[in-house]
N, C-alpha and C positions, 0 to 999 in steps of 0.2 A: 254412264257417268259415275265418276269416282266421288264418293261422299266427302264433304268437308269434315275434318276431324272433330270429334266431340270435345268441346272445351267447357262443358257444364261444371266441371270440378273447380274451375278457376273463379275467383271471387272479385268483387269490386276492389277489395284491398290489394289483391294481386295486381290488378290493372292500374292501381295508383302508383305502382313501382315498376311495372313491366309493360312494354309496348303491346297494346291491344291490336289484334289483327284488323287491318283496315284495307282500303282499296289497293294499296301496293301489294299487300299480302295476297289478296284474292287474284290479282293479275298474275302474280308469280305462280299461284296454284293452277291457273288456267293454262299458262305456258307449259308447265310440267305435265299437265293432263294431255295437252296437244302432242307432246313428245313421248307419251307413255309407252307406245309400242316400240319406238326406236330406243328408248332407254332400257327396256327389257332386253332388246336384242344385243345391247352392249355387254350384257351379263356382268354388271359391275360388282366389285367386291367391297369397295369402300366409298361411302358418301359422307361428305363433311358440310355442315351448315355453319357458317360463321355469323355469330350474333343471332342466336336462335330464338330469343325472346320467349314467347309462350310455348314454343315447340310445335306450333301448328304445321309449319312447312315440312319439317322432317317427318312428322307423323303422317302427313299426306303422301309424301314420296315413299314412305314405308308401306302404305297401302297399295302403291303401284308396283313396287319391286319385291315385296315379301321379305321373309325372315332370313334369307341367305346372305344379305348384305350387312356389313358392319356400319351402323349409323353413329357418326360422331358429331358432336355439337360443341361450340364454344360460346361463351358470353362473358363479358366483364362484370355483369350484374349477378350477384349470388342468388337473388330472388328469381331471376330469369332462369338460372340453371335448375333451380328447384321446380319451377313451372314446367320447363321442358321435360324433365324426368317424369313428372306426374302426368303430363299430356301423353307421353309415350306409353305409360302404364294404362291410362284410360283407353287408349286406342290399340292396345296389344302390339306396340312397336318397341323393341328393346333399344333404347337410346343411351349411349354413353356420353355424358356431359362433363366438360371441363370448364372450370371457372378461370378464364384466361383471355388474353387479348388476341383478336384476329385468329390467325392459324399458327401462332407462335408455339403452342404446345406440341405441334406435329411437324414442324418445319423440317426437322432432320430425320426423324424416324420414318416419316411417310413421304420422303422426297420422291416425286414422280410415281406415286402409288395410289393417288386419290382419283377415283373414276368420275365422281360427280362433286363439284363444289358449288355451293349456293350462298349468295350474299345479298341480303336486303340491307344496305348500309345506312348509316346516318347521312342523308344526302341533302338536307336543308341548309342553304347557305347561311352561315353565322360568322361571327368573329372567330379568329383562330384561337383566342383565349377561351372562348366559350366551349369550343369543340374539345380542346385539350383538357379543360377543367372537367367536362362531362365524362371523358374517358378515364380521368384519374379517379373521380368519385365512384364510377361504376354504377350510376343510377339511371333513371329513366331518360334523362337528357342525352345519355350516350347513344340512345336509339335513334335520335334525329338530328343532333347538332353536328353539321358536316364541315364547318370551317369555311375557308375561302372557296367560293364557287361550289360549295357542298362536296368538295372532292378531297379534303385534307386527309380524312381517314381512309376513304376508298383507295386513294393513290398508294397508300402503304401496302395494302393487300394486292393491288394490281401488279405491283413490282415483285410479288412473291409467287404469283399464280403459276407461272411457267415451271418453276422448280418443284411444284407440288403435283401438277396434273399428270396423270398417267398417259401413255402414248395415245390411247383412244378416248381420253377423258373429255369432259365438258364442264364449263364454268358458266353458271347463270348469274347475271348481275341485274339488279333493279337500279334504274337511274331516272333522274328528273331531266326535263328538257334543258334547264339552266345549267346542268352539269356538262353540257357540250358533248352530246352523243358522238358526233362525228370525230371529235378529237380523241375521245376514249378509244374508239375503234381503231383510229389511225395509230395511236400510241402503242396499242397492243400488237398490231400487225408489224409496225416498223421496228419495235424494240424486242419483241419476243416471238415473232412469226406465229401469232395466234390470230386466227380469223374470227372476226366478230360479225354477228348478224342480228338485226332486230327481229325478234320472233313475235312480239306482241307490243302494242302500245294502246294507251287509253287515257282519255281526259277524266279527271276526277276533281270536280270543282275548279280551283285555279291551277291545279297541278296537271302537267302532261307527263305521264309515266311511261317508261319503256322497260322491256325485258330484253337484254342482250345475251346471246349465247355465243360463247367462245369455244373454238376447237383448234387443234393443231392444223397447220397448213395442209398436211398430207392426209387429212381425214375428211371424208365427204359428209356433208350434213344431210339430214333427212329431207 
């Protein structure tokens, strides 16, 4: 069993401004752990987490894959960028963090070169104004306010994934039942020939959470 990253360096003050790992985070860790052996077999060079928050997820996958991988993270929240960097240091994972929106900082430089992309998006349905406002402010609200159907922010990244993913790459997405899982998978298949598969799902209170793994059509899943 792969240990959960040490987050003891983070304070209540950090969590007042940065998303604290919760059921969605731990479901994502479980999915990555289940895929650990096949992820190692990919021999990835570049891993990108979009919206890294505390840095827990990238530190976890760093424990799976080791130091040979370039670990990149983005977050719109400067405090989250700081927390991600410190969590990497706390867990001996060298994480390069950029304060920016989604994958925009790497859109051109790393086109079709990213082997693993991870996104636990703001998926809670809210008004479009609330979602856009949270993204503009770059604060804690940006971690959960998802706009119409909870997909307003997610859809922006979904339409960029194919251009970023390496030929053998994988994209892991956290989604809520209300986000319409079937439609997400259909959209990615029909628009970008990316095959989606539900790898884990779990009920957490009133939420029904899913982890979807996307790969290119010509790639076999484990």
